[in-house]
C-alpha positions as CSV (number, residue, x, y, z in Angstrom):
1,M,72.5,129.7,147.5
2,M,69.5,131.2,145.5
3,P,69.3,130.4,141.8
4,H,69.8,134.1,140.8
5,L,73.0,134.1,142.9
6,L,74.2,130.9,141.2
7,E,73.7,132.4,137.8
8,S,75.5,135.6,138.9
9,C,78.5,133.6,140.1
10,A,78.6,131.5,137.0
11,A,78.5,134.6,134.8
12,R,81.3,136.2,136.7
13,I,83.5,133.1,136.5
14,L,82.8,132.9,132.7
15,A,83.7,136.6,132.3
16,I,87.0,136.1,134.2
17,L,87.9,133.1,132.0
18,R,87.0,135.0,128.8
19,S,89.0,137.9,130.0
20,F,92.1,135.7,130.4
21,S,91.6,134.2,126.9
22,E,91.2,137.6,125.3
23,R,94.4,139.0,126.9
24,L,96.5,136.0,126.2
25,L,95.0,134.6,123.0
26,T,96.8,131.4,124.1
27,P,95.5,128.5,126.2
28,W,95.2,129.0,129.9
29,V,98.5,128.0,131.3
30,G,100.0,127.8,134.7
31,V,98.8,125.9,137.7
32,S,96.7,128.6,139.3
33,C,95.1,129.6,136.0
34,L,94.4,125.9,135.3
35,K,92.8,125.5,138.7
36,V,90.5,128.4,138.1
37,W,89.5,127.0,134.7
38,V,88.8,123.5,136.1
39,L,86.8,124.8,139.1
40,G,85.0,127.3,136.9
41,M,84.1,124.8,134.2
42,G,83.0,122.3,136.8
43,F,80.8,124.8,138.5
44,L,79.3,126.0,135.2
45,S,78.7,122.5,134.0
46,L,76.9,121.6,137.2
47,H,74.6,124.6,136.7
48,G,73.8,124.2,133.1
49,Q,76.2,126.6,131.5
50,E,77.8,125.8,128.1
51,T,81.3,124.4,127.8
52,P,83.6,126.7,125.8
53,L,84.7,125.7,122.4
54,Q,88.5,125.6,122.0
55,V,90.1,125.9,118.6
56,A,93.7,125.1,117.5
57,S,95.2,125.1,114.0
58,F,98.4,123.7,112.5
59,H,100.4,124.1,109.3
60,V,103.1,121.7,108.1
61,D,105.3,121.8,105.0
62,V,104.6,118.5,103.0
63,T,106.6,119.4,99.9
64,P,108.4,116.2,98.6
65,P,112.2,116.1,98.3
66,I,113.8,116.5,94.9
67,G,113.8,113.3,92.9
68,S,110.8,111.8,94.6
69,P,107.5,111.0,92.8
70,L,104.9,113.5,92.0
71,A,101.5,112.3,90.7
72,Y,102.6,111.9,87.1
73,N,106.4,112.6,87.1
74,R,109.4,113.2,89.4
75,C,109.9,116.3,91.5
76,D,112.8,118.3,90.1
77,G,112.0,121.6,91.9
78,V,109.6,123.5,94.0
79,G,107.5,126.3,92.6
80,M,105.7,126.9,95.9
81,P,105.7,124.8,99.0
82,L,102.9,122.3,99.7
83,S,101.2,122.2,103.1
84,A,99.0,120.2,105.3
85,R,96.7,122.4,107.3
86,G,94.3,121.4,110.1
87,V,92.0,122.6,112.8
88,V,91.3,120.9,116.1
89,L,88.0,121.6,117.8
90,S,87.8,120.6,121.5
91,G,85.7,121.2,124.6
92,R,83.1,118.7,125.6
93,G,83.8,115.1,124.3
94,K,86.6,113.9,122.2
95,P,88.4,116.4,119.9
96,I,87.4,116.7,116.3
97,L,90.2,117.2,113.7
98,L,89.8,118.4,110.1
99,C,92.8,118.3,107.8
100,A,93.4,119.5,104.2
101,V,96.5,118.4,102.3
102,D,98.1,119.8,99.2
103,W,98.5,116.3,97.5
104,I,96.6,114.8,94.6
105,G,95.1,112.1,96.8
106,I,95.5,109.9,99.9
107,S,94.0,106.4,99.6
108,N,93.4,103.1,101.4
109,E,96.1,102.3,104.0
110,G,97.6,105.8,103.4
111,H,94.4,107.4,104.4
112,R,94.0,105.2,107.4
113,R,97.5,106.0,108.6
114,W,96.9,109.7,108.3
115,K,93.8,109.5,110.4
116,E,95.4,107.3,113.0
117,T,98.4,109.5,113.3
118,L,96.4,112.6,113.8
119,A,94.0,110.9,116.2
120,S,96.8,109.7,118.4
121,A,98.4,113.1,118.4
122,V,95.4,114.9,119.8
123,G,93.9,112.2,122.0
124,T,90.9,111.3,120.0
125,S,89.7,108.3,117.8
126,P,90.3,108.0,114.1
127,D,86.6,108.3,113.4
128,Q,86.8,111.8,114.8
129,V,89.3,112.8,112.1
130,S,88.7,113.7,108.5
131,V,91.6,114.0,106.1
132,H,91.1,115.5,102.6
133,T,93.3,116.6,99.7
134,L,93.0,119.6,97.4
135,H,93.9,117.4,94.4
136,Q,96.7,119.5,92.9
137,H,98.5,117.5,90.2
138,D,102.0,118.8,90.7
139,A,101.9,117.1,94.0
140,P,102.4,113.5,95.5
141,R,99.9,110.7,95.8
142,C,99.8,108.5,98.9
143,D,98.4,105.0,98.6
144,L,100.3,102.7,100.9
145,S,98.2,99.7,99.9
146,A,99.1,100.1,96.2
147,E,102.7,100.8,97.1
148,R,102.9,97.5,99.1
149,L,101.6,95.6,96.1
150,L,104.3,97.2,93.9
151,E,107.0,96.6,96.5
152,E,106.1,92.9,96.7
153,R,106.9,92.7,93.0
154,G,110.1,94.6,93.1
155,L,108.5,97.9,91.9
156,G,108.6,99.9,95.1
157,G,109.3,103.6,94.9
158,M,107.4,104.0,91.7
159,L,104.3,105.4,93.3
160,L,105.6,107.2,96.4
161,D,108.7,107.9,98.5
162,A,108.0,105.8,101.6
163,D,110.6,107.5,103.8
164,F,109.1,110.9,102.9
165,V,105.6,109.7,103.8
166,E,106.7,108.4,107.2
167,Q,108.6,111.6,108.0
168,T,105.6,113.6,106.9
169,L,103.3,111.7,109.2
170,K,105.6,112.2,112.2
171,R,105.8,115.9,111.5
172,V,102.1,116.3,111.0
173,G,101.4,114.4,114.2
174,T,103.8,116.6,116.1
175,A,102.3,119.8,114.8
176,A,98.8,118.7,115.7
177,R,99.9,117.7,119.2
178,Q,101.6,121.1,119.7
179,A,98.7,123.0,118.3
180,L,96.2,121.4,120.8
181,Q,98.4,122.6,123.6
182,S,97.9,126.2,122.3
183,S,94.2,126.0,121.9
184,V,92.2,129.3,122.1
185,V,88.6,129.7,123.2
186,A,86.3,130.6,120.4
187,T,83.4,132.7,121.5
188,H,81.8,133.2,118.1
189,M,81.5,131.5,114.7
190,G,81.0,133.2,111.4
191,L,79.0,131.7,108.5
192,G,79.3,133.3,105.1
193,E,79.2,132.6,101.4
194,A,79.8,134.4,98.1
195,D,79.8,133.8,94.4
196,V,83.2,133.1,92.8
197,H,83.3,134.7,89.3
198,Q,84.9,133.2,86.2
199,V,86.7,130.2,87.8
200,A,84.6,127.0,87.7
201,S,82.8,125.4,84.7
202,S,81.5,122.0,83.9
203,R,84.0,119.6,82.2
204,R,81.2,117.6,80.6
205,I,79.9,118.9,77.3
206,L,76.8,116.9,76.1
207,G,75.8,116.4,72.5
208,P,72.3,116.3,71.0
209,D,72.0,112.6,71.9
210,G,72.6,113.3,75.6
211,K,76.0,111.7,75.6
212,V,79.3,113.4,76.4
213,R,80.7,114.7,73.1
214,A,83.7,116.5,74.6
215,T,85.5,117.0,77.9
216,R,86.5,120.6,78.7
217,Y,89.5,119.9,80.9
218,T,90.8,122.4,83.5
219,A,93.2,123.8,80.9
220,C,91.4,124.2,77.6
221,R,92.8,125.7,74.5
222,D,89.9,124.9,72.2
223,P,88.0,128.2,71.7
224,L,84.8,126.4,70.8
225,L,84.8,124.4,74.0
226,R,85.6,127.5,76.0
227,A,82.6,129.2,74.4
228,E,80.2,126.6,75.7
229,P,78.0,127.5,78.7
230,E,79.4,127.3,82.2
231,G,77.2,124.3,82.9
232,L,76.3,122.8,86.2
233,I,78.5,124.1,89.0
234,D,78.2,125.4,92.6
235,P,79.3,129.0,92.2
236,K,79.5,129.6,96.0
237,V,82.5,129.6,98.2
238,K,81.5,128.8,101.7
239,S,83.3,130.2,104.7
240,I,83.4,129.4,108.4
241,S,85.4,131.5,110.7
242,F,86.2,131.2,114.4
243,W,86.6,134.3,116.6
244,N,87.5,135.1,120.2
245,Q,85.2,138.1,120.6
246,D,86.6,140.4,117.9
247,A,89.8,138.6,117.3
248,L,89.7,136.4,114.2
249,L,91.4,133.0,115.0
250,V,91.1,130.9,111.8
251,V,89.2,130.8,108.5
252,L,88.0,127.6,106.7
253,T,86.6,127.7,103.1
254,W,85.1,125.2,100.7
255,Y,84.9,125.6,96.9
256,A,84.2,122.9,94.3
257,T,86.6,122.7,91.3
258,H,89.5,120.9,89.9
259,P,92.5,123.0,91.1
260,Q,94.7,122.9,88.0
261,S,95.7,125.8,85.9
262,Y,98.6,123.9,84.3
263,Y,100.7,121.0,85.5
264,L,103.3,118.3,84.6
265,T,106.0,120.9,85.2
266,G,108.0,118.7,87.6
267,R,107.8,121.5,90.1
268,A,105.7,121.0,93.2
269,H,103.0,123.6,93.5
270,P,99.6,124.1,95.3
271,D,98.2,125.8,92.2
272,F,95.7,128.6,92.2
273,P,93.7,127.4,95.3
274,G,96.9,127.4,97.3
275,M,97.8,130.8,96.0
276,A,94.4,132.1,96.9
277,R,94.7,130.8,100.4
278,S,98.1,132.5,100.8
279,L,96.7,135.8,99.5
280,R,94.0,135.6,102.1
281,E,96.5,134.8,104.9
282,A,98.7,137.8,103.8
283,T,95.7,140.1,103.7
284,L,94.6,139.0,107.2
285,N,98.1,139.5,108.6
286,G,98.8,135.8,109.1
287,V,95.4,134.5,110.3
288,P,95.5,130.8,109.4
289,H,93.3,129.8,106.4
290,I,92.4,126.2,105.7
291,H,90.8,125.4,102.3
292,F,88.9,122.3,101.2
293,N,88.0,121.2,97.7
294,G,84.3,120.5,97.4
295,A,82.6,118.0,95.1
296,G,84.5,119.1,92.0
297,G,85.0,115.9,90.1
298,D,83.2,117.1,87.0
299,V,84.1,120.8,87.4
300,G,87.3,122.6,86.3
301,A,88.5,126.0,85.2
302,G,88.5,125.1,81.5
303,K,86.1,127.8,80.3
304,Y,88.3,130.5,81.8
305,N,91.7,129.0,81.5
306,D,93.8,128.3,78.4
307,G,96.6,126.9,80.4
308,S,98.9,129.9,80.1
309,P,101.0,130.6,83.2
310,E,99.6,134.1,83.7
311,N,96.1,132.6,84.1
312,R,97.2,130.9,87.4
313,Q,97.5,134.2,89.1
314,Q,94.1,135.4,87.6
315,L,92.3,132.4,88.9
316,A,93.9,132.7,92.3
317,V,92.9,136.4,92.6
318,R,89.3,135.5,91.6
319,L,89.0,132.8,94.1
320,A,90.6,134.9,96.8
321,D,88.1,137.7,96.0
322,G,85.3,135.2,96.6
323,M,86.8,134.1,99.9
324,S,87.2,137.7,101.0
325,R,83.6,138.5,100.2
326,A,82.3,135.4,102.0
327,L,84.2,136.4,105.1
328,V,82.9,139.9,105.0
329,A,79.3,138.6,104.5
330,S,79.6,136.3,107.4
331,Q,76.9,136.2,110.1
332,R,78.6,136.1,113.5
333,L,77.0,133.8,116.0
334,P,77.9,132.8,119.6
335,I,79.3,129.3,119.8
336,A,80.2,126.8,122.4
337,S,81.3,123.2,122.2
338,D,77.8,122.1,123.2
339,A,76.8,123.2,119.6
340,L,79.2,120.6,118.1
341,R,77.9,117.2,116.9
342,W,80.0,114.8,114.9
343,E,78.4,111.9,113.0
344,T,80.2,109.1,111.3
345,L,78.6,106.6,108.9
346,P,80.6,103.8,107.3
347,V,79.4,102.7,103.8
348,Q,80.3,100.0,101.4
349,L,80.6,101.6,97.9
350,P,79.7,99.2,95.0
351,L,82.7,98.0,93.1
352,A,82.9,98.8,89.4
353,P,82.1,95.7,87.4
354,H,85.2,95.9,85.2
355,L,87.5,95.4,88.2
356,K,88.5,91.7,88.8
357,V,91.2,90.6,91.2
358,A,92.6,87.8,89.0
359,S,92.9,90.0,86.0
360,L,94.6,92.8,87.9
361,Q,97.0,90.5,89.6
362,A,98.0,89.0,86.2
363,Q,98.6,92.5,84.8
364,L,100.8,93.4,87.8
365,E,102.8,90.2,87.5
366,N,103.6,91.3,83.9
367,P,103.8,95.1,84.2
368,S,103.5,97.5,81.4
369,G,106.6,99.5,80.5
370,D,104.6,102.6,81.3
371,P,104.9,103.5,85.0
372,K,101.5,105.3,84.9
373,I,99.7,102.2,83.7
374,T,101.5,100.0,86.3
375,I,100.6,102.4,89.1
376,G,97.0,102.5,88.0
377,V,96.8,98.7,88.0
378,A,98.2,98.6,91.5
379,E,95.7,101.2,92.7
380,D,92.9,99.3,91.0
381,L,93.9,96.1,92.7
382,A,94.3,97.7,96.2
383,W,90.7,99.0,95.9
384,T,89.3,95.8,94.5
385,E,90.8,93.7,97.2
386,R,89.5,96.1,99.8
387,C,85.9,95.9,98.4
388,E,85.9,92.2,98.1
389,Q,87.0,91.9,101.7
390,G,84.0,93.9,102.8
391,G,85.9,97.1,103.4
392,S,84.0,100.3,104.1
393,I,84.6,104.1,103.8
394,A,83.5,106.5,106.5
395,L,81.4,109.5,105.7
396,H,81.3,112.3,108.3
397,C,79.1,115.2,109.2
398,L,80.0,118.0,111.6
399,Q,77.1,120.0,113.0
400,L,78.1,123.4,114.2
401,G,74.9,125.2,115.2
402,K,73.0,125.7,112.0
403,A,75.9,124.6,109.8
404,R,76.3,121.1,108.4
405,L,79.7,120.1,107.0
406,L,79.8,116.9,105.0
407,F,83.0,115.0,104.4
408,L,83.0,112.6,101.4
409,P,85.5,110.3,99.6
410,G,86.7,110.3,96.1
411,E,86.2,112.8,93.2
412,C,82.4,113.3,93.6
413,S,80.4,115.1,91.0
414,V,79.1,118.5,92.0
415,A,75.5,117.1,91.8
416,Y,76.2,115.5,95.2
417,Q,77.0,118.8,96.7
418,L,73.9,120.5,95.3
419,A,71.8,117.6,96.4
420,A,73.1,117.9,100.0
421,Q,72.0,121.6,100.0
422,R,68.5,120.7,98.8
423,M,68.2,118.1,101.6
424,V,68.4,120.7,104.3
425,P,67.6,124.0,102.5
426,D,67.2,125.9,105.8
427,Q,70.8,125.0,106.9
428,F,74.2,126.3,106.0
429,V,75.7,123.3,104.1
430,A,79.3,122.9,102.9
431,M,81.0,119.7,101.5
432,A,84.5,118.5,101.3
433,A,85.2,115.7,98.9
434,Y,88.6,114.1,98.1
435,G,88.7,112.3,101.4
436,D,89.8,108.6,100.9
437,Y,90.8,108.9,97.2
438,A,90.6,105.2,96.5
439,P,87.2,105.1,94.7
440,G,88.4,107.5,92.0
441,Y,85.6,109.5,90.3
442,I,82.1,109.1,91.9
443,C,79.6,110.1,89.3
444,T,75.8,110.1,89.3
445,E,73.9,107.2,87.8
446,A,72.9,109.4,84.8
447,Q,76.5,110.4,84.2
448,Y,77.6,106.7,83.9
449,A,75.0,106.4,81.1
450,E,76.2,109.6,79.4
451,G,79.8,108.4,79.2
452,G,82.7,110.7,79.3
453,Y,86.1,110.5,81.0
454,E,84.8,110.8,84.6
455,A,82.5,107.8,84.2
456,S,85.0,105.7,82.3
457,P,86.6,102.5,83.6
458,R,89.9,104.4,83.5
459,A,88.7,106.9,86.0
460,S,85.9,105.4,88.2
461,R,86.3,102.4,90.4
462,V,82.6,102.3,91.5
463,S,79.4,101.2,89.8
464,P,76.4,103.4,88.8
465,Q,74.6,102.1,91.9
466,V,77.0,104.3,94.0
467,E,74.5,107.3,93.7
468,G,71.8,105.5,95.7
469,V,74.3,104.5,98.4
470,L,75.8,108.0,98.8
471,L,72.5,109.9,98.7
472,K,71.0,107.6,101.3
473,A,74.0,108.0,103.6
474,M,74.1,111.8,103.1
475,R,70.4,112.0,104.0
476,Q,70.9,110.0,107.1
477,L,73.8,112.2,108.2
478,L,72.0,115.4,107.6
479,S,68.9,114.4,109.4
480,R,70.5,113.3,112.6
């Protein structure tokens, strides 16, 4: 058969397959259809044609039961359900799964279990899975390593509800497995960004001596602090959308800020980023929206938020407006699974010098009467033991055509996100932080010298040398 005839046949087969996917907007099902797909893809692969990218999304309620622990108190009601949302990208090679959870943080053994559960569900390896939280504060925490340390000392159940966590993992795994069976071909990808107005501002207010003189927390009632400049932020919300021709399949967004408007209510709530996400889904008639928190460790809404309940709605509308404009501004590009590249780089983060196993063990044997302090000691010990045993944390980078998506641990300062953009200025770069939550705040070396809450022993479990480790790893991932 002549080359031009081969190309013609391949094009016809691809057109037939796309026609099926457009009409059904579901995976190709049925024996005859599957045979056509397998034969067609084999023929196209043999003759240099691209392998289609398939996309699946899932959404699971992860709201804790009444009476179980939230991050700082007990759950006595639900203001708005919490969710775990994910997308599975498949085609050539092992599936890639990205997941965002409405919890304050998932750490250590808890983070490993989430990755393993999702990997098993979709037939991939844990290093092909990235799990992140949005860091809402009226939401649970999940550190199974710290919980084990507490349980060994008769203090189990203080940090988390173990039965609820196990049930959640089962339901999330089931949802991911079912989603993969309903994958849809994505023919195009949209890349867009837009400024978000009057939401984010720096938390760190420096004095004349270059040291932090005040922290402008996410809810700030001090008019003088609110009058301070916005400071260093990334004003952009980044958007990636997947399409089957003109049918929008799913939208992913990234924005860097602490997500609290107000909290300690005892009522589980995804706060203003969750509300913004729901507004977008309602506007798009149910199209799934998955949102990731960027490197917002030193960023909050304090300049624009006095903590009054009505401000939550205002912040949500402002963020949703930015998300909407980013989608409208998106450049639509053809996409196939051949354009996907997933890189993983394990790193050992330097342990903060104030953390010592013997001291932490002694504190845990004689716990404080304050549960918050006891939980903090257990989390410190879990991380310290992990570091001293040579444990690592995986950083990931997903390449989607000209897009580079970085996935980092902890509460990274926004400077890391801005640095990543400068490393590859000709690329579309988005960053999700709040992966493995165990390291706590990850500041820049200069910020550790400046002081302030984020760089304090109370908040950060890594040393100032962490900047060199992370920047080197980011540069490696972005240059591959």
